[in-house]
C-alpha positions in Angstrom: -7.4 -3.3 20.8 -8.3 -2.6 24.4 -5.3 -4.8 25.4 -2.9 -3.0 23.1 -4.1 0.4 24.4 -3.6 -0.7 27.8 -3.7 2.2 30.5 -3.9 4.7 27.6 -2.2 6.6 24.8 -1.9 10.1 23.5 -2.6 9.0 19.9 -4.0 5.9 18.4 -3.3 5.3 14.6 -5.7 2.7 13.0 -4.8 1.5 9.5 -7.2 -1.4 9.3 -10.5 0.1 10.8 -13.4 -1.0 8.6 -17.1 -0.3 9.4 -19.2 1.0 12.1 -18.3 -1.8 14.5 -14.6 -0.8 14.5 -15.7 2.8 14.9 -17.7 1.9 18.0 -14.7 -0.2 19.2 -12.5 2.9 18.9 -15.0 5.2 20.6 -15.4 2.8 23.4 -11.7 3.6 24.4 -12.2 7.4 24.4 -11.4 7.6 28.0 -8.0 6.1 27.3 -7.2 7.6 24.0 -6.3 11.2 23.6 -7.1 11.2 19.7 -7.1 9.1 16.7 -5.9 9.1 13.2 -7.7 6.6 10.8 -7.3 5.6 7.3 -10.4 5.8 5.2 -10.7 5.8 1.4 -11.6 8.2 -1.5 -14.0 5.4 -2.3 -16.5 7.0 0.1 -17.3 9.8 -2.4 -20.2 9.8 -4.8 -20.9 12.2 -7.6 -23.8 14.6 -7.8 -25.7 12.0 -9.8 -25.4 9.5 -7.0 -22.8 7.4 -8.8 -19.9 5.9 -6.8 -17.1 3.2 -7.1 -19.9 0.9 -6.2 -21.8 1.7 -9.4 -18.9 1.6 -11.9 -19.8 -1.8 -13.2 -23.2 -0.6 -14.3 -23.7 1.1 -17.8 -22.6 4.8 -17.4 -22.2 4.1 -13.7 -18.7 5.4 -13.2 -18.7 8.5 -11.1 -17.7 11.9 -12.5 -16.0 14.0 -9.9 -14.6 17.5 -10.2 -10.9 17.5 -10.9 -9.4 18.3 -7.5 -12.3 17.0 -5.7 -12.4 18.5 -2.1 -13.8 16.9 1.1 -17.0 18.9 0.5 -18.0 16.3 -2.1 -21.0 14.3 -1.1 -20.4 10.8 0.3 -22.3 7.5 -0.1 -24.8 6.3 2.4 -23.3 4.2 5.1 -24.1 0.4 5.0 -22.7 -3.2 5.1 -23.0 -4.0 1.5 -19.5 -3.0 0.2 -16.0 -1.7 1.2 -17.1 1.8 0.3 -20.4 1.8 2.3 -18.7 0.3 5.3 -15.9 3.0 5.2 -18.6 5.5 5.0 -20.2 4.1 8.1 -16.8 4.0 9.9 -16.5 7.8 9.1 -20.0 8.7 10.2 -19.5 7.0 13.6 -16.2 8.5 14.2 -17.2 12.1 13.1 -20.2 11.9 15.3 -18.0 11.2 18.3 -16.8 14.7 18.0 -14.6 16.0 21.0 -15.3 12.7 22.8 -12.7 11.0 20.5 -11.2 13.6 18.2 -10.4 11.7 15.0 -8.7 12.7 11.7 -10.0 10.4 8.9 -7.5 10.4 5.9 -9.3 9.6 2.6 -6.4 7.8 0.8 -6.2 7.5 -2.9 -4.2 4.8 -4.6 -1.6 3.9 -1.9 2.0 3.1 -3.1 5.2 2.2 -1.5 7.1 -0.6 0.1 5.2 -3.4 2.0 1.8 -2.7 0.1 -0.1 -5.9 -0.1 -1.8 -4.8 -3.3 0.6 -2.8 -5.2 -0.8 -1.6 -8.4 2.8 -1.2 -9.8 3.0 -5.1 -10.0 1.0 -4.9 -13.1 4.0 -3.2 -15.0 6.9 -4.5 -12.9 6.0 -8.1 -13.7 5.5 -7.4 -17.3 8.9 -5.9 -17.5 10.4 -9.0 -15.6 8.7 -11.3 -18.1 10.0 -9.2 -21.1 6.9 -8.4 -22.4 7.6 -6.0 -25.4 4.2 -4.4 -25.5 1.3 -3.3 -23.1 -2.2 -2.3 -23.7 -3.6 0.9 -22.2 -7.4 1.6 -22.4 -8.8 5.2 -22.6 -5.7 6.2 -24.6 -3.4 5.8 -21.6 -4.9 9.0 -20.1 -6.5 7.5 -17.0 -5.7 9.2 -13.8 -6.4 7.7 -10.4 -4.6 9.8 -7.7 -1.8 8.0 -6.0 -0.8 8.3 -2.2 2.7 7.6 -1.2 3.2 6.0 2.2 5.7 8.7 3.2 3.1 11.4 2.4 0.4 9.6 4.4 2.9 9.1 7.3 3.5 12.8 7.4 -0.2 13.5 7.3 -0.5 11.1 10.4 2.3 12.9 12.2 0.7 16.3 11.7 -2.7 15.2 12.6 -1.5 13.6 15.7 0.1 16.9 16.7 -3.1 18.8 16.1 -6.1 16.7 17.0 -9.4 17.3 15.6 -12.7 15.8 14.3 -12.2 15.9 10.5 -12.1 14.2 7.1 -9.0 14.9 5.0 -7.9 13.9 1.5 -4.7 12.0 1.4 -2.9 12.0 -1.9 0.3 13.0 -3.6 0.8 16.5 -5.3 0.9 15.0 -8.7 -1.7 12.6 -10.3 0.2 11.1 -13.5 -1.7 9.3 -16.1 -1.4 5.5 -16.5 1.0 6.1 -19.4 3.2 8.3 -17.4 3.3 5.7 -14.5 4.1 2.8 -17.1 7.0 5.0 -18.5 8.3 6.0 -15.1 8.5 2.3 -14.1 10.2 1.5 -17.3 12.8 4.1 -16.7 13.4 2.6 -13.1 13.9 -0.9 -14.4 15.9 0.2 -17.5 13.6 -1.2 -20.1 11.7 0.2 -23.1 8.2 -1.0 -23.6 5.7 0.0 -26.4 2.4 1.2 -25.3 -0.4 0.2 -27.6 -3.2 2.8 -26.8 -6.9 1.7 -27.0 -9.6 4.3 -27.4 -12.2 3.5 -24.8 -12.5 0.7 -22.2 -10.5 -2.4 -22.1 -11.6 -4.9 -24.8 -12.0 -7.8 -22.4 -11.8 -8.3 -18.6 -8.3 -9.7 -18.8 -6.9 -7.4 -21.6 -5.6 -4.0 -20.8 -7.4 -3.5 -17.5 -4.8 -2.0 -15.5 -5.4 -1.0 -11.8 -5.3 2.5 -12.7 -7.8 2.3 -15.7 -10.8 4.6 -15.2 -12.8 6.4 -17.9 -12.7 9.8 -16.1 -10.1 11.4 -13.9 -10.1 10.7 -10.1 -8.1 13.6 -8.8 -8.3 15.1 -5.3 -7.5 18.4 -3.7 -5.1 18.7 -0.7 -5.8 22.3 0.2 -7.8 21.4 3.5 -4.8 19.5 4.8 -2.4 22.3 4.0 -4.6 24.8 5.7 -5.7 22.7 8.7 -2.5 20.8 9.6 0.3 23.0 7.8 0.8 19.9 5.6 3.7 19.9 3.1 4.4 16.8 1.1 7.5 14.9 1.7 7.4 13.2 -1.6 6.8 15.9 -4.3 6.5 13.4 -7.3 5.1 10.1 -7.7 8.2 9.0 -9.5 10.4 10.2 -6.8 10.1 7.2 -4.5 9.2 4.7 -7.3 12.7 2.9 -7.1 12.1 1.6 -3.7 8.7 0.4 -4.6 9.8 -1.4 -7.6 12.9 -3.0 -5.7 10.3 -4.2 -3.0 8.1 -5.9 -5.5 11.0 -7.6 -7.3 12.1 -9.0 -4.0 8.6 -10.4 -3.3 8.4 -11.9 -6.6 11.9 -13.6 -6.6 11.4 -17.3 -7.0 7.6 -17.1 -6.3 4.5 -17.0 -8.4 2.9 -13.7 -8.3 -0.3 -15.1 -6.8 1.8 -16.6 -4.0 3.5 -13.3 -3.5 0.4 -11.2 -3.6 -2.6 -13.4 -2.9 -4.8 -10.2 -2.0 -3.9 -8.7 -5.3 -5.1 -11.9 -7.1 -8.2 -11.9 -5.0 -9.0 -8.3 -5.7 -8.1 -8.0 -9.4 -8.2 -11.6 -10.8 -5.8 -12.7 -13.5 -3.7 -9.5 -14.4 -1.3 -11.5 -16.5 -3.4 -13.2 -19.2 -0.7 -13.0 -21.8 -2.4 -15.4 -24.2 -5.5 -13.1 -24.3 -3.4 -10.0 -24.7 -1.4 -11.7 -27.6 -4.7 -12.7 -29.3 -6.0 -9.2 -29.2 -2.8 -7.6 -30.4 -2.8 -10.1 -33.2 -6.4 -9.1 -34.2 -5.0 -5.6 -34.5 -2.0 -6.6 -36.7 0.1 -5.0 -34.0 
C-alpha cells in the first residue's frame, strides 16, 4: 500500500480494508494521504439486546433493529473472531485517528452490481437459466435485507472525498424490496415466470429455500446522515433500475462454467445454493 501511495495522494479509497491491522496501516500513511474513504459493513451493528449477525445461528439470536436503523445504533465489540468484529475493530481505529487521517467509513448493505464476486442475484438468475418452475421463499417471502447498488456507493465515495471528515455513514439504496419482489424483478429482466412457494417461518433445511436475503426480521437502514452531511442524493433510485446490467454480468460469468467455478467465493460463503434434489423432495412432501 505504501508503494501504491508513493509520494502521496489527496484521497485514498480502500474497499478491502479488514481489521485493526489494516486500519493501522492506513493511519501510518497519514502524512502522505489527505483523507480516506473506507468500506465497512452493516454487520457491525448489534441490537439493544446485544444480538448481532454473529449470533444469528443461535436460538432467538437474530438481531432486531429499528426499521431505518441509523448510525447511532450501537455496534459490536471489536475483536479478531469474525468478519463483523474485525470490521468493528477497523472502524474504531480509523475513527480514533480523527483529524490525523479524516476517514469516512461506509457501512454497506447487500452490495449489488456488475463485478460482484458474491452476487446474491445469482440465486435466482441460475434457477431461471436452469428453467426451475418454482422457488421456495421462507418467511412468507417478506424478508428485507437492504441492498446497496455499486453506483450509489460510488456516489457516496465521490462526495466523501470532496468533503473529508471522521465519520461512519450507512450506504444503502433508497428502497429495500422484499425477497419476493427481488425474485419477481429478476424474472421480469429475464423474461420468465416462476411460481413462488411461500414458507411460513425459516427455511425447512439448510439447502432448501435459504436465499441470501432470507432473514426473519427486516434489516433496513436510514440514509439521512449521508444526505445531511454530504448532500447525498442517490444516482440509482430503485433496486430494479440497474438490475439488467447485474443479471447480464452474471449470465456472462456463468456461460460455459459451473457456478462454483464462476463464483468460488459464493460457494465458500453460502455452500450449495442449488440443491434441486432436496428442493424437489420438499415440494413433493407438500404436494406442490
